[in-house]
C-alpha positions in Angstrom: -60.0 -1.4 -111.7 -62.2 -3.6 -113.9 -65.9 -3.4 -112.9 -67.8 -5.1 -115.7 -66.8 -8.7 -115.1 -67.7 -8.8 -111.4 -65.6 -9.3 -108.3 -63.7 -12.4 -109.4 -63.3 -11.0 -112.9 -61.4 -8.1 -111.5 -58.5 -10.5 -111.0 -56.2 -11.4 -108.1 -53.4 -9.2 -109.5 -55.6 -6.1 -109.2 -55.8 -6.7 -105.4 -52.6 -8.1 -104.1 -50.3 -9.3 -106.9 -50.1 -12.6 -108.8 -50.9 -15.8 -107.1 -50.1 -19.4 -107.8 -53.0 -21.9 -108.2 -52.3 -23.1 -104.6 -52.4 -19.6 -103.2 -55.6 -18.8 -105.1 -57.2 -22.0 -103.7 -56.2 -21.0 -100.2 -57.5 -17.4 -100.6 -60.6 -18.9 -102.2 -62.5 -15.6 -103.1 -64.4 -16.9 -106.1 -68.2 -17.0 -106.0 -69.8 -20.0 -104.4 -72.7 -22.0 -105.8 -75.1 -19.2 -105.0 -72.9 -16.6 -106.8 -71.9 -15.1 -103.5 -68.4 -14.3 -102.2 -67.6 -14.5 -98.5 -64.8 -12.5 -96.9 -63.9 -14.2 -93.7 -60.9 -14.1 -91.3 -60.6 -17.9 -91.4 -57.8 -18.1 -88.8 -60.0 -16.3 -86.2 -63.0 -18.4 -87.1 -61.0 -21.6 -86.6 -59.7 -20.5 -83.3 -63.1 -19.3 -82.0 -64.9 -22.5 -83.1 -62.2 -24.8 -81.7 -62.3 -23.0 -78.3 -66.1 -23.2 -78.3 -66.0 -26.9 -79.0 -63.5 -27.5 -76.2 -65.8 -25.6 -73.8 -68.8 -27.7 -74.8 -66.8 -30.9 -74.2 -65.8 -29.4 -70.8 -69.4 -28.6 -69.9 -70.5 -32.1 -70.9 -67.7 -33.6 -68.8 -68.7 -31.5 -65.8 -72.3 -32.8 -66.2 -71.6 -36.4 -66.9 -68.5 -36.9 -64.8 -68.7 -34.2 -62.0 -66.0 -33.7 -59.4 -66.8 -35.7 -56.2 -67.2 -32.6 -54.0 -69.6 -30.7 -56.3 -73.4 -30.7 -55.9 -76.0 -30.7 -58.6 -76.6 -26.9 -58.3 -72.9 -26.1 -58.6 -72.6 -28.4 -61.7 -75.6 -26.8 -63.3 -74.4 -23.3 -62.8 -70.9 -24.1 -63.8 -72.1 -25.8 -67.0 -74.3 -22.8 -67.7 -71.4 -20.3 -67.5 -69.2 -22.5 -69.7 -71.9 -22.9 -72.3 -72.6 -19.1 -72.3 -68.9 -18.5 -73.0 -68.9 -21.1 -75.8 -72.0 -19.5 -77.3 -70.3 -16.1 -77.3 -67.1 -17.6 -79.0 -69.3 -19.3 -81.6 -71.0 -16.0 -82.3 -67.6 -14.4 -82.9 -66.9 -17.0 -85.5 -70.0 -15.9 -87.5 -68.5 -12.5 -88.3 -68.1 -12.2 -92.1 -68.9 -10.1 -95.1 -71.0 -11.6 -97.8 -71.1 -10.0 -101.3 -74.3 -11.0 -103.0 -76.2 -9.7 -105.9 -76.8 -6.0 -105.4 -76.0 -6.1 -101.7 -73.3 -6.2 -99.0 -74.2 -8.2 -95.9 -72.1 -7.7 -92.8 -72.7 -10.4 -90.2 -71.8 -9.3 -86.7 -72.2 -11.0 -83.3 -75.9 -10.7 -82.9 -77.2 -8.9 -86.0 -76.4 -8.5 -89.6 -76.7 -5.4 -91.8 -77.9 -5.7 -95.3 -76.6 -2.7 -97.4 -78.0 -2.3 -100.9 -75.1 -1.4 -103.3 -77.2 1.4 -104.7 -77.3 3.2 -101.3 -73.5 3.1 -100.8 -72.0 6.6 -100.9 -68.4 5.8 -100.1 -65.9 3.7 -98.1 -63.8 5.8 -95.7 -62.0 5.8 -92.4 -63.4 8.5 -90.0 -59.9 8.9 -88.4 -56.6 7.2 -88.9 -57.2 5.0 -85.8 -60.7 3.9 -86.7 -61.7 0.9 -88.9 -63.0 1.1 -92.4 -66.6 2.4 -92.6 -69.3 2.2 -95.2 -71.4 5.4 -95.5 -74.7 5.5 -97.3 -76.4 8.3 -99.0 -78.8 8.5 -96.1 -75.9 9.2 -93.7 -75.9 5.7 -92.1 -72.6 4.0 -91.3 -71.5 0.4 -91.0 -68.1 -0.2 -89.5 -65.9 -3.2 -90.4 -63.7 -3.3 -87.3 -63.2 -7.1 -87.4 -61.7 -6.8 -90.9 -59.0 -4.3 -90.0 -55.7 -5.4 -88.6 -54.4 -9.0 -88.6 -51.1 -10.9 -88.5 -51.9 -12.1 -92.0 -51.5 -8.6 -93.2 -47.8 -9.2 -92.9 -48.0 -11.8 -95.7 -50.7 -10.0 -97.8 -52.8 -7.1 -96.7 -56.2 -8.8 -96.2 -57.6 -5.5 -94.8 -57.0 -3.8 -98.1 -58.3 -6.9 -99.9 -61.7 -6.6 -98.1 -61.9 -2.9 -98.8 -61.1 -3.3 -102.5 -63.4 -6.3 -102.9 -66.4 -4.3 -101.5 -65.6 -1.3 -103.7 -65.4 -3.5 -106.8 -68.6 -5.2 -105.8 -70.5 -1.9 -105.4 -69.1 -0.5 -108.6 -70.0 -3.6 -110.6 -73.5 -4.3 -109.2 -74.8 -0.8 -108.4 -78.5 -0.4 -109.3 -79.2 1.5 -112.5 -82.4 3.1 -111.0 -82.1 6.3 -109.1 -85.2 5.4 -107.1 -83.4 2.9 -105.0 -80.4 5.2 -104.2 -81.6 6.1 -100.7 -82.7 2.6 -99.6 -82.1 2.2 -95.9 -79.7 -0.3 -94.3 -81.6 -3.3 -92.9 -80.5 -4.8 -89.6 -81.7 -8.2 -88.6 -81.0 -10.7 -85.8 -78.7 -13.4 -86.9 -79.9 -17.0 -86.1 -77.3 -19.7 -85.6 -78.0 -23.4 -84.9 -74.7 -23.8 -83.1 -74.8 -20.6 -81.0 -78.5 -20.8 -80.3 -78.2 -24.5 -79.2 -75.4 -23.6 -76.8 -77.4 -20.6 -75.4 -80.4 -22.9 -74.9 -78.2 -25.4 -73.1 -76.8 -22.6 -70.9 -80.4 -21.6 -69.9 -81.4 -25.2 -69.1 -78.3 -25.7 -67.0 -78.8 -22.5 -65.2 -82.4 -23.4 -64.4 -81.4 -26.8 -63.2 -78.7 -25.3 -61.1 -81.0 -22.9 -59.4 -83.7 -25.5 -58.8 -81.4 -28.1 -57.4 -79.1 -25.7 -55.6 
């Protein structure tokens, strides 16, 4: 597989066969303005965010137009539970892999792992039933469970697309200095305006519910 021209330069045909301009636009795996490529299960993201939005509307309805028999405490606690579920669903929609210069960044529910390409030893599956895993030279592993198995694989194997894309990215951007080979994987908390706002709203509703209950 071509490695010198970058991920997009490797070509669609090298991954999953030729694609029409419309198909290429739908797949949309070319670099964005920052030169990064995002691998995302867009169908799951859409479903998760739509469900979160519906729950937020439901929580607002429960607060602004409560059922006649409900008290302030019940409304507050009910809204808190609904917003907590909405926050979790929104967090699920943040899961993605970002291929940026010299790094692979895997955003999960709460944290994201920053893996330097120079530290990647191999991509493998520990067993036939487990998801694709990235192993570093230091022995650390990052598992990509969210990107294995999908109904879309019946149309084109997106799971294989993600694996091949990451392999090409590592091959084409691997550091030329041996000193960085054993760089550790960095794991950081992922901040989200949407999810954190919902979480804050859930806390406020819970406090109000406990105080007025």
